[in-house]
C-alpha positions, 0 to 999 in steps of 0.5 A: 500500500502506498504510504507517500503521505500521512493521509494517502490511505484515507477515503472520504465519503458523503452518504447523504440521501438522494436530493440532499446536496451531495453533488451540490457540495462538490460544486460548492467545494469548487466555488470555494476555490476561486482561482481553481488550481485543482485537477479533478476527475469526476466519475459517474455511473453513466454518460447521462449522469456525467452530462447532468453534472456538466450542465451544473458546472458550465455556469462556473466557467470552469475548464471542463472535459467530458470524455466518453464515446460521444466525445472521443473519436478514433482512439480508445476512451481510456487512451484519451483520458490518460493523455488528459491526465498527463496535462498539468493544467487545472481542469475537471474531467468528466468520465464514467465508472467504466472508464475509470476502471479501464485506465492505468491508475498510476496516471491519477497521481496529483488528481482528486477523484470523485466517484458518484454513486456506488460503482459496480466493481463486480463483473458477473455475466451469465451467457447461455449458449446452445450446444452446437454453437458452443462446440463450433465457436467457443469450445476450442478457446478454452480448456478445463482446469478443475470442476467447471472452471476454464482457462485460455487454450494457449494454442488458440491465444492469438486467434482469441485476441484477434476475435476479441479485438474485432468485437471491441472495435465494433463495440459488440457485447455478444457472448463470444466477445465477453467470453474471450475477454474474460479468458484473456483477462487476469481479473476474471474466472470463467466457468461453464456447465452443460444442462437442459435448456428451460426455454427449449425443452429437451435441448442441451445448452451451455451456461457460461459464467464470467466472474471478475473484480475491478481493483480500485486500490490503484485509485486510492494509492495514487490519487491525491484524494478519493471521495465517494458520493452516494446515499449510504454508499459505505454499504456498497461493495467498493467501500466494504472491500476498501475497509476490509483492506485497511483503508480509513473511511472518513464520513464527511456527510452533512446529515439532512433528513427529508422535510416531510414525513413520507408514508410507506405502503407495503403490499404483502405481509412477507419479508421479501418479494420474489419472482416465484411469489409474483408468478403464483396463482393467488387462487390455486397456489400453483407456480407458473413458469411464465408471466400470466394474467391474473397472477399474484404479481398482477394482484400486487400491481392493482393493489398498488394502484388502489393506494395511488388513486388519482395521484400522479405516480411513477412505477419501476418493475422488471422487464418480464412483468406484463402489466396493464399500465395503459389502464392508468393514465396517471402512471409513468413507468421508469427504469429500475435504475432511475438514478439521475431521473429528476423530471418527476418532482411534481409527482406524489407517489412512487411504486416499486415492484422489484425484487433482489433475490439472486438465482442459484447460479448468481449465488454461485458467482457471488461465492466465486467473487468472494474467493477472488476478493479474498473475503467472506461470502457474507460481505459480498452478499450483504453489499450486493443485496444492498445495491440490488434491493435496498438502494434500488428502492430508495432511488425509486422513492427519491425520484418524486417530490420528496427529494425537494429541499423545501417539500412539506407535502405528503408523499406516498411510497409503495413497496412490495413487502413489509420487510421492504418497508422496514429496510427502506425506513432504515435506509431513510434513517428519519421519521416516516410512517409504515401504513399496513392498511392495504397489506394483503397476505401472500399466496398460501402455498408461498406463505408456508414455504416462505415461513419455513425458509425464514425459520431456516435463515434465522437459525443459520444466522443464530448459529453464526453467532448473531444475536436476536436483535441483529437477526431482526435488523438483518431480516427486517422483522421484530425480535418476537418474530425472530423468536418464533422462527427460532422455535419452529 
Protein backbone atom coordinates (compact mmCIF):
# COMPACT_ATOMS: atom_id res chain seq x y z
CA UNK A 1 0.00 0.00 0.00
CA UNK A 2 1.34 3.44 -0.95
CA UNK A 3 2.42 5.50 2.08
CA UNK A 4 3.80 8.66 0.47
CA UNK A 5 1.64 10.90 2.68
CA UNK A 6 0.01 10.80 6.08
CA UNK A 7 -3.50 10.82 4.58
CA UNK A 8 -2.82 8.96 1.34
CA UNK A 9 -4.82 5.93 2.53
CA UNK A 10 -7.86 7.90 3.68
CA UNK A 11 -11.03 7.51 1.63
CA UNK A 12 -13.80 10.06 2.10
CA UNK A 13 -17.49 9.52 1.53
CA UNK A 14 -20.64 11.65 1.51
CA UNK A 15 -23.63 9.37 2.07
CA UNK A 16 -26.44 11.93 2.18
CA UNK A 17 -29.90 10.92 0.95
CA UNK A 18 -30.83 11.45 -2.72
CA UNK A 19 -31.62 15.11 -3.32
CA UNK A 20 -29.81 16.25 -0.18
CA UNK A 21 -26.90 18.03 -1.79
CA UNK A 22 -24.04 15.58 -2.41
CA UNK A 23 -23.33 16.89 -5.92
CA UNK A 24 -24.04 20.45 -4.80
CA UNK A 25 -21.46 20.04 -2.00
CA UNK A 26 -18.90 19.01 -4.62
CA UNK A 27 -19.75 22.09 -6.72
CA UNK A 28 -19.58 24.35 -3.65
CA UNK A 29 -16.12 23.00 -2.89
CA UNK A 30 -15.05 24.10 -6.36
CA UNK A 31 -16.68 27.51 -5.83
CA UNK A 32 -14.70 27.96 -2.61
CA UNK A 33 -11.54 27.77 -4.71
CA UNK A 34 -11.87 31.00 -6.73
CA UNK A 35 -8.63 30.58 -8.66
CA UNK A 36 -9.30 26.89 -9.32
CA UNK A 37 -5.90 25.28 -9.15
CA UNK A 38 -7.21 21.72 -8.74
CA UNK A 39 -7.17 18.80 -11.13
CA UNK A 40 -10.34 16.76 -10.63
CA UNK A 41 -11.70 13.52 -12.08
CA UNK A 42 -15.44 13.14 -11.62
CA UNK A 43 -16.67 9.60 -12.42
CA UNK A 44 -20.41 8.96 -12.84
CA UNK A 45 -22.30 5.73 -13.34
CA UNK A 46 -23.49 6.72 -16.84
CA UNK A 47 -22.92 9.33 -19.56
CA UNK A 48 -26.33 10.81 -18.75
CA UNK A 49 -25.34 11.47 -15.14
CA UNK A 50 -21.99 12.92 -16.24
CA UNK A 51 -23.77 15.29 -18.64
CA UNK A 52 -26.08 16.40 -15.84
CA UNK A 53 -23.07 17.39 -13.71
CA UNK A 54 -21.51 19.14 -16.71
CA UNK A 55 -24.59 21.35 -17.15
CA UNK A 56 -24.43 22.38 -13.49
CA UNK A 57 -20.71 23.20 -13.73
CA UNK A 58 -20.78 25.08 -17.03
CA UNK A 59 -22.13 28.24 -15.41
CA UNK A 60 -18.95 28.37 -13.29
CA UNK A 61 -16.87 28.82 -16.47
CA UNK A 62 -14.50 26.04 -15.43
CA UNK A 63 -12.23 24.08 -17.79
CA UNK A 64 -14.44 21.02 -18.34
CA UNK A 65 -13.60 17.98 -20.42
CA UNK A 66 -16.30 15.33 -20.87
CA UNK A 67 -14.64 12.21 -22.26
CA UNK A 68 -16.89 9.36 -23.40
CA UNK A 69 -17.96 7.50 -26.55
CA UNK A 70 -19.91 10.55 -27.73
CA UNK A 71 -16.97 12.97 -27.50
CA UNK A 72 -13.92 10.81 -28.27
CA UNK A 73 -13.26 9.64 -31.82
CA UNK A 74 -10.57 7.48 -33.48
CA UNK A 75 -8.99 6.24 -30.26
CA UNK A 76 -10.00 4.23 -27.17
CA UNK A 77 -11.60 6.41 -24.49
CA UNK A 78 -9.13 5.17 -21.87
CA UNK A 79 -6.21 6.46 -24.04
CA UNK A 80 -7.85 9.88 -24.35
CA UNK A 81 -8.34 10.06 -20.57
CA UNK A 82 -4.75 9.03 -19.85
CA UNK A 83 -3.48 11.72 -22.24
CA UNK A 84 -5.59 14.32 -20.41
CA UNK A 85 -4.30 13.10 -17.04
CA UNK A 86 -0.72 13.80 -18.13
CA UNK A 87 -1.51 17.50 -18.60
CA UNK A 88 -0.68 19.76 -15.65
CA UNK A 89 -3.30 22.48 -16.21
CA UNK A 90 -6.20 22.63 -13.70
CA UNK A 91 -9.34 21.07 -15.11
CA UNK A 92 -12.33 18.84 -14.38
CA UNK A 93 -12.50 15.57 -16.31
CA UNK A 94 -15.97 14.01 -16.51
CA UNK A 95 -15.86 10.27 -17.20
CA UNK A 96 -17.83 7.12 -16.36
CA UNK A 97 -17.15 4.39 -13.80
CA UNK A 98 -16.33 2.03 -16.68
CA UNK A 99 -13.63 4.35 -17.99
CA UNK A 100 -12.21 4.93 -14.51
CA UNK A 101 -11.81 1.17 -14.13
CA UNK A 102 -10.13 0.83 -17.54
CA UNK A 103 -7.36 3.44 -17.22
CA UNK A 104 -3.89 2.94 -15.74
CA UNK A 105 -4.42 4.26 -12.20
CA UNK A 106 -0.83 5.45 -11.87
CA UNK A 107 -1.86 8.37 -14.14
CA UNK A 108 -4.06 9.68 -11.30
CA UNK A 109 -1.13 10.96 -9.24
CA UNK A 110 -1.83 14.56 -8.21
CA UNK A 111 -5.54 14.34 -9.13
CA UNK A 112 -8.57 14.40 -6.84
CA UNK A 113 -11.05 11.67 -7.73
CA UNK A 114 -14.79 11.89 -7.04
CA UNK A 115 -16.84 8.72 -7.60
CA UNK A 116 -20.55 9.46 -7.87
CA UNK A 117 -22.81 6.54 -6.82
CA UNK A 118 -21.74 3.01 -5.88
CA UNK A 119 -19.57 1.63 -8.72
CA UNK A 120 -20.23 -1.91 -9.92
CA UNK A 121 -16.71 -3.24 -9.34
CA UNK A 122 -18.03 -6.78 -9.66
CA UNK A 123 -18.34 -8.14 -13.18
CA UNK A 124 -20.72 -11.10 -13.23
CA UNK A 125 -22.21 -12.31 -16.50
CA UNK A 126 -24.31 -15.36 -17.42
CA UNK A 127 -24.11 -16.42 -21.05
CA UNK A 128 -26.44 -19.22 -22.23
CA UNK A 129 -25.13 -20.81 -25.42
CA UNK A 130 -26.69 -23.62 -27.46
CA UNK A 131 -24.75 -26.88 -27.55
CA UNK A 132 -23.94 -26.76 -31.28
CA UNK A 133 -22.90 -23.11 -31.15
CA UNK A 134 -20.69 -23.74 -28.11
CA UNK A 135 -18.92 -26.66 -29.76
CA UNK A 136 -18.42 -24.70 -33.01
CA UNK A 137 -17.45 -21.23 -31.80
CA UNK A 138 -16.48 -21.39 -28.11
CA UNK A 139 -15.03 -24.74 -27.07
CA UNK A 140 -11.68 -24.53 -28.87
CA UNK A 141 -10.62 -21.40 -26.99
CA UNK A 142 -10.79 -22.93 -23.51
CA UNK A 143 -9.55 -25.95 -21.61
CA UNK A 144 -10.93 -27.23 -18.29
CA UNK A 145 -8.94 -26.57 -15.11
CA UNK A 146 -10.85 -28.01 -12.15
CA UNK A 147 -14.55 -28.78 -11.93
CA UNK A 148 -16.33 -26.47 -14.35
CA UNK A 149 -13.64 -23.75 -14.39
CA UNK A 150 -12.00 -22.95 -17.72
CA UNK A 151 -8.78 -21.25 -18.76
CA UNK A 152 -7.47 -19.96 -22.08
CA UNK A 153 -6.19 -22.58 -24.53
CA UNK A 154 -2.74 -21.26 -25.44
CA UNK A 155 -2.92 -22.96 -28.83
CA UNK A 156 -5.68 -20.50 -29.81
CA UNK A 157 -4.44 -17.48 -27.83
CA UNK A 158 -3.52 -15.41 -30.91
CA UNK A 159 -6.82 -16.14 -32.64
CA UNK A 160 -8.73 -15.37 -29.43
CA UNK A 161 -7.05 -11.95 -29.24
CA UNK A 162 -7.92 -11.17 -32.87
CA UNK A 163 -11.58 -12.17 -32.49
CA UNK A 164 -11.90 -10.33 -29.19
CA UNK A 165 -10.30 -7.15 -30.57
CA UNK A 166 -12.62 -7.25 -33.57
CA UNK A 167 -15.59 -7.38 -31.24
CA UNK A 168 -14.20 -4.50 -29.18
CA UNK A 169 -13.56 -2.36 -32.27
CA UNK A 170 -17.16 -2.87 -33.37
CA UNK A 171 -18.37 -2.18 -29.80
CA UNK A 172 -20.10 -5.55 -29.67
CA UNK A 173 -21.27 -7.14 -26.40
CA UNK A 174 -22.09 -10.54 -27.89
CA UNK A 175 -21.49 -13.70 -25.86
CA UNK A 176 -18.30 -14.69 -27.72
CA UNK A 177 -16.66 -11.28 -27.20
CA UNK A 178 -17.50 -11.31 -23.47
CA UNK A 179 -16.32 -14.94 -23.15
CA UNK A 180 -12.97 -14.27 -24.85
CA UNK A 181 -12.45 -11.03 -22.93
CA UNK A 182 -12.84 -12.91 -19.65
CA UNK A 183 -10.49 -15.71 -20.74
CA UNK A 184 -7.85 -13.17 -21.78
CA UNK A 185 -8.17 -11.16 -18.55
CA UNK A 186 -6.19 -11.90 -15.41
CA UNK A 187 -9.06 -10.37 -13.36
CA UNK A 188 -11.69 -12.92 -14.35
CA UNK A 189 -12.64 -16.52 -13.75
CA UNK A 190 -14.67 -18.42 -16.35
CA UNK A 191 -16.97 -21.37 -15.67
CA UNK A 192 -19.14 -23.47 -18.00
CA UNK A 193 -21.77 -26.10 -17.22
CA UNK A 194 -23.94 -28.17 -19.55
CA UNK A 195 -27.63 -28.58 -18.76
CA UNK A 196 -31.10 -28.96 -20.26
CA UNK A 197 -32.47 -25.64 -21.52
CA UNK A 198 -35.59 -24.40 -19.69
CA UNK A 199 -36.80 -22.45 -22.71
CA UNK A 200 -36.02 -25.13 -25.31
CA UNK A 201 -37.16 -28.35 -23.71
CA UNK A 202 -35.02 -31.43 -24.29
CA UNK A 203 -32.27 -29.31 -25.90
CA UNK A 204 -28.83 -29.16 -24.32
CA UNK A 205 -27.13 -25.82 -23.79
CA UNK A 206 -24.09 -24.47 -22.00
CA UNK A 207 -24.24 -21.82 -19.33
CA UNK A 208 -21.04 -19.78 -19.24
CA UNK A 209 -20.39 -17.68 -16.14
CA UNK A 210 -17.72 -14.98 -16.09
CA UNK A 211 -16.77 -13.55 -12.71
CA UNK A 212 -14.36 -10.65 -12.28
CA UNK A 213 -13.45 -7.86 -9.89
CA UNK A 214 -12.14 -4.36 -10.64
CA UNK A 215 -9.33 -3.41 -8.26
CA UNK A 216 -9.68 0.19 -7.03
CA UNK A 217 -6.61 0.14 -4.79
CA UNK A 218 -4.59 1.84 -7.56
CA UNK A 219 -7.01 4.77 -7.38
CA UNK A 220 -6.78 5.06 -3.60
CA UNK A 221 -2.98 4.80 -3.58
CA UNK A 222 -2.21 7.17 -6.46
CA UNK A 223 -4.87 9.88 -6.33
CA UNK A 224 -4.30 12.92 -4.16
CA UNK A 225 -7.71 12.30 -2.60
CA UNK A 226 -10.57 9.88 -3.28
CA UNK A 227 -14.16 10.76 -2.37
CA UNK A 228 -17.30 8.67 -2.89
CA UNK A 229 -20.72 10.31 -3.24
CA UNK A 230 -23.88 8.27 -2.79
CA UNK A 231 -26.68 7.55 -0.37
CA UNK A 232 -25.44 5.03 2.21
CA UNK A 233 -22.59 4.31 -0.17
CA UNK A 234 -20.45 2.91 2.65
CA UNK A 235 -22.67 -0.21 2.42
CA UNK A 236 -21.59 -0.86 -1.18
CA UNK A 237 -19.01 -3.40 -2.29
CA UNK A 238 -16.26 -0.91 -3.21
CA UNK A 239 -16.07 0.69 0.23
CA UNK A 240 -16.76 -2.59 2.05
CA UNK A 241 -13.68 -4.11 0.38
CA UNK A 242 -11.64 -0.96 1.00
CA UNK A 243 -12.48 -1.12 4.71
CA UNK A 244 -11.52 -4.81 4.74
CA UNK A 245 -8.15 -3.95 3.19
CA UNK A 246 -7.34 -1.46 5.92
CA UNK A 247 -8.15 1.91 4.36
CA UNK A 248 -9.52 4.62 6.65
CA UNK A 249 -13.07 5.54 5.66
CA UNK A 250 -13.93 9.11 6.69
CA UNK A 251 -17.57 10.21 6.73
CA UNK A 252 -17.96 13.83 5.52
CA UNK A 253 -21.76 13.68 5.29
CA UNK A 254 -23.80 16.67 6.43
CA UNK A 255 -26.86 14.92 7.81
CA UNK A 256 -30.14 16.17 6.35
CA UNK A 257 -33.49 14.42 6.58
CA UNK A 258 -36.39 14.82 4.19
CA UNK A 259 -38.61 17.77 5.09
CA UNK A 260 -41.85 15.78 5.11
CA UNK A 261 -42.86 12.54 6.82
CA UNK A 262 -43.21 10.01 3.98
CA UNK A 263 -45.76 7.18 4.20
CA UNK A 264 -44.60 3.71 3.16
CA UNK A 265 -47.25 1.23 1.98
CA UNK A 266 -46.18 -2.43 1.96
CA UNK A 267 -48.36 -4.54 -0.37
CA UNK A 268 -47.71 -8.02 1.01
CA UNK A 269 -47.25 -9.37 4.53
CA UNK A 270 -43.91 -11.01 3.76
CA UNK A 271 -40.20 -10.43 4.35
CA UNK A 272 -39.13 -10.30 0.71
CA UNK A 273 -40.63 -10.12 -2.72
CA UNK A 274 -39.61 -12.74 -5.27
CA UNK A 275 -40.25 -13.81 -8.83
CA UNK A 276 -41.77 -17.04 -7.52
CA UNK A 277 -44.31 -15.18 -5.39
CA UNK A 278 -45.37 -12.97 -8.28
CA UNK A 279 -45.66 -15.96 -10.65
CA UNK A 280 -48.00 -17.77 -8.23
CA UNK A 281 -51.74 -18.09 -8.94
CA UNK A 282 -53.42 -16.43 -5.92
CA UNK A 283 -56.42 -18.80 -6.10
CA UNK A 284 -54.76 -22.18 -6.58
CA UNK A 285 -51.29 -21.50 -5.20
CA UNK A 286 -49.85 -23.02 -8.40
CA UNK A 287 -46.48 -21.63 -9.51
CA UNK A 288 -46.29 -20.84 -13.23
CA UNK A 289 -43.11 -20.95 -15.30
CA UNK A 290 -44.11 -17.79 -17.22
CA UNK A 291 -45.84 -14.49 -16.52
CA UNK A 292 -49.61 -14.99 -16.76
CA UNK A 293 -52.53 -12.58 -16.45
CA UNK A 294 -54.19 -12.85 -13.04
CA UNK A 295 -51.07 -13.99 -11.19
CA UNK A 296 -50.14 -12.61 -7.78
CA UNK A 297 -47.81 -10.04 -9.31
CA UNK A 298 -50.73 -8.51 -11.17
CA UNK A 299 -52.80 -8.55 -7.96
CA UNK A 300 -49.98 -6.61 -6.27
CA UNK A 301 -49.99 -4.08 -9.10
CA UNK A 302 -53.74 -3.41 -8.87
CA UNK A 303 -53.49 -3.18 -5.08
CA UNK A 304 -50.77 -0.56 -5.52
CA UNK A 305 -52.98 1.44 -7.85
CA UNK A 306 -55.78 1.36 -5.29
CA UNK A 307 -53.40 3.08 -2.89
CA UNK A 308 -52.40 5.63 -5.54
CA UNK A 309 -55.93 6.54 -6.60
CA UNK A 310 -55.88 9.62 -8.84
CA UNK A 311 -52.46 10.83 -7.73
CA UNK A 312 -49.57 11.03 -10.19
CA UNK A 313 -47.21 8.10 -9.71
CA UNK A 314 -44.06 6.55 -11.14
CA UNK A 315 -43.54 2.78 -11.16
CA UNK A 316 -40.45 0.60 -11.58
CA UNK A 317 -40.85 -3.08 -12.50
CA UNK A 318 -38.88 -5.93 -14.02
CA UNK A 319 -38.97 -6.25 -17.82
CA UNK A 320 -40.76 -9.62 -17.64
CA UNK A 321 -43.78 -8.13 -15.83
CA UNK A 322 -46.53 -7.66 -18.44
CA UNK A 323 -48.83 -5.31 -16.56
CA UNK A 324 -51.79 -3.22 -17.86
CA UNK A 325 -50.14 0.18 -17.43
CA UNK A 326 -52.43 1.64 -20.11
CA UNK A 327 -55.39 1.41 -17.72
CA UNK A 328 -53.90 4.15 -15.54
CA UNK A 329 -53.20 7.48 -17.31
CA UNK A 330 -51.74 8.93 -14.09
CA UNK A 331 -48.95 6.31 -14.09
CA UNK A 332 -45.46 6.71 -15.60
CA UNK A 333 -43.10 3.73 -15.98
CA UNK A 334 -39.44 4.45 -15.16
CA UNK A 335 -36.35 2.21 -15.38
CA UNK A 336 -35.39 0.21 -12.29
CA UNK A 337 -32.06 2.03 -12.26
CA UNK A 338 -33.52 5.53 -12.27
CA UNK A 339 -30.58 7.45 -10.80
CA UNK A 340 -30.38 10.89 -12.37
CA UNK A 341 -34.03 10.99 -13.44
CA UNK A 342 -35.14 14.23 -11.84
CA UNK A 343 -38.17 15.04 -14.01
CA UNK A 344 -40.84 13.81 -11.59
CA UNK A 345 -40.56 16.32 -8.74
CA UNK A 346 -44.25 17.17 -9.14
CA UNK A 347 -45.30 13.53 -8.54
CA UNK A 348 -46.60 12.43 -5.15
CA UNK A 349 -46.28 8.64 -5.40
CA UNK A 350 -43.66 6.05 -6.20
CA UNK A 351 -44.24 2.32 -6.72
CA UNK A 352 -41.57 -0.35 -6.63
CA UNK A 353 -42.39 -3.94 -7.57
CA UNK A 354 -38.77 -5.07 -7.79
CA UNK A 355 -37.13 -8.00 -6.03
CA UNK A 356 -33.47 -8.64 -5.36
CA UNK A 357 -33.28 -12.38 -4.85
CA UNK A 358 -30.32 -13.92 -6.70
CA UNK A 359 -30.81 -17.11 -8.69
CA UNK A 360 -28.79 -20.21 -7.69
CA UNK A 361 -26.29 -19.52 -10.48
CA UNK A 362 -25.96 -15.87 -9.42
CA UNK A 363 -25.35 -17.01 -5.86
CA UNK A 364 -22.62 -19.36 -7.09
CA UNK A 365 -20.99 -16.40 -8.89
CA UNK A 366 -21.12 -14.35 -5.69
CA UNK A 367 -19.25 -17.09 -3.85
CA UNK A 368 -16.66 -17.18 -6.64
CA UNK A 369 -16.37 -13.39 -6.36
CA UNK A 370 -15.73 -13.64 -2.62
CA UNK A 371 -12.93 -16.14 -3.29
CA UNK A 372 -11.39 -13.81 -5.88
CA UNK A 373 -11.58 -10.87 -3.45
CA UNK A 374 -10.27 -12.98 -0.54
CA UNK A 375 -13.16 -12.03 1.75
CA UNK A 376 -16.07 -13.75 3.46
CA UNK A 377 -19.07 -14.55 1.29
CA UNK A 378 -21.37 -12.64 3.69
CA UNK A 379 -19.53 -9.37 2.99
CA UNK A 380 -20.10 -9.74 -0.76
CA UNK A 381 -23.69 -10.91 -0.29
CA UNK A 382 -24.65 -8.04 2.03
CA UNK A 383 -23.08 -5.40 -0.24
CA UNK A 384 -24.69 -6.70 -3.44
CA UNK A 385 -28.07 -7.27 -1.75
CA UNK A 386 -27.96 -3.67 -0.52
CA UNK A 387 -27.42 -2.25 -4.01
CA UNK A 388 -29.78 -4.64 -5.75
CA UNK A 389 -32.72 -4.07 -3.43
CA UNK A 390 -32.41 -1.51 -0.63
CA UNK A 391 -30.63 1.20 -2.61
CA UNK A 392 -32.79 0.49 -5.66
CA UNK A 393 -35.98 1.02 -3.65
CA UNK A 394 -34.57 4.22 -2.14
CA UNK A 395 -33.60 5.62 -5.54
CA UNK A 396 -37.09 4.89 -6.92
CA UNK A 397 -38.67 6.58 -3.90
CA UNK A 398 -36.44 9.65 -4.28
CA UNK A 399 -37.47 10.45 -7.87
CA UNK A 400 -40.69 12.18 -6.75
CA UNK A 401 -41.20 15.43 -4.85
CA UNK A 402 -39.82 14.07 -1.56
CA UNK A 403 -36.35 14.89 -2.92
CA UNK A 404 -37.04 18.66 -2.97
CA UNK A 405 -35.33 20.56 -0.16
CA UNK A 406 -38.40 22.53 0.87
CA UNK A 407 -41.12 19.96 0.16
CA UNK A 408 -43.51 19.55 3.09
CA UNK A 409 -46.35 17.96 1.11
CA UNK A 410 -47.26 14.35 1.83
CA UNK A 411 -45.64 11.70 -0.38
CA UNK A 412 -46.66 8.05 -0.73
CA UNK A 413 -44.27 5.21 -1.45
CA UNK A 414 -45.48 1.70 -2.26
CA UNK A 415 -43.12 -1.24 -1.83
CA UNK A 416 -43.66 -4.97 -2.37
CA UNK A 417 -43.47 -6.31 1.19
CA UNK A 418 -43.47 -5.34 4.85
CA UNK A 419 -39.81 -6.36 5.03
CA UNK A 420 -39.04 -3.95 2.17
CA UNK A 421 -40.79 -1.14 4.08
CA UNK A 422 -38.75 -1.85 7.22
CA UNK A 423 -35.49 -1.90 5.27
CA UNK A 424 -36.40 1.29 3.40
CA UNK A 425 -37.16 3.00 6.71
CA UNK A 426 -33.65 2.10 7.87
CA UNK A 427 -32.17 3.49 4.62
CA UNK A 428 -34.02 6.80 5.09
CA UNK A 429 -32.96 6.94 8.75
CA UNK A 430 -35.55 9.62 9.51
CA UNK A 431 -39.18 9.87 10.56
CA UNK A 432 -41.65 8.02 8.36
CA UNK A 433 -44.86 6.04 8.68
CA UNK A 434 -45.48 2.43 7.63
CA UNK A 435 -49.16 2.08 6.75
CA UNK A 436 -50.18 -1.59 6.73
CA UNK A 437 -53.85 -0.95 5.96
CA UNK A 438 -53.52 -2.07 2.32
CA UNK A 439 -51.31 -5.08 3.03
CA UNK A 440 -52.51 -8.46 1.72
CA UNK A 441 -51.40 -11.97 2.56
CA UNK A 442 -49.11 -13.86 0.17
CA UNK A 443 -50.45 -16.91 -1.72
CA UNK A 444 -50.99 -19.73 0.76
CA UNK A 445 -48.52 -22.22 -0.64
CA UNK A 446 -45.93 -19.49 -0.97
CA UNK A 447 -46.57 -18.19 2.54
CA UNK A 448 -46.00 -21.62 4.07
CA UNK A 449 -42.82 -22.13 2.07
CA UNK A 450 -41.62 -18.62 2.97
CA UNK A 451 -42.14 -19.21 6.68
CA UNK A 452 -40.07 -22.37 6.53
CA UNK A 453 -37.32 -20.53 4.61
CA UNK A 454 -37.30 -17.65 7.11
CA UNK A 455 -37.07 -20.07 10.03
CA UNK A 456 -34.10 -21.80 8.41
CA UNK A 457 -32.36 -18.47 7.63
CA UNK A 458 -32.88 -17.25 11.21
CA UNK A 459 -31.44 -20.48 12.63
CA UNK A 460 -28.39 -20.24 10.37
CA UNK A 461 -27.78 -16.63 11.42
CA UNK A 462 -28.13 -17.62 15.08
CA UNK A 463 -25.66 -20.44 14.60
CA UNK A 464 -23.19 -17.94 13.08
CA UNK A 465 -23.21 -16.03 16.37
CA UNK A 466 -25.65 -13.19 15.70
CA UNK A 467 -27.96 -12.00 18.48
CA UNK A 468 -31.76 -11.96 18.06
CA UNK A 469 -31.58 -8.17 17.73
CA UNK A 470 -29.04 -8.37 14.89
CA UNK A 471 -31.06 -11.09 13.15
CA UNK A 472 -34.20 -8.91 13.41
CA UNK A 473 -32.37 -5.94 11.88
CA UNK A 474 -30.90 -8.06 9.10
CA UNK A 475 -34.24 -9.64 8.16
CA UNK A 476 -36.37 -6.55 8.70
CA UNK A 477 -38.68 -8.01 11.37
CA UNK A 478 -39.33 -7.68 15.10
CA UNK A 479 -37.48 -9.53 17.86
CA UNK A 480 -40.61 -11.56 18.68
CA UNK A 481 -40.87 -12.80 15.09
CA UNK A 482 -37.26 -13.96 15.20
CA UNK A 483 -38.03 -15.78 18.47
CA UNK A 484 -40.91 -17.63 16.81
CA UNK A 485 -38.79 -18.61 13.83
CA UNK A 486 -36.00 -19.93 16.07
CA UNK A 487 -38.53 -22.10 17.94
CA UNK A 488 -40.09 -23.52 14.76
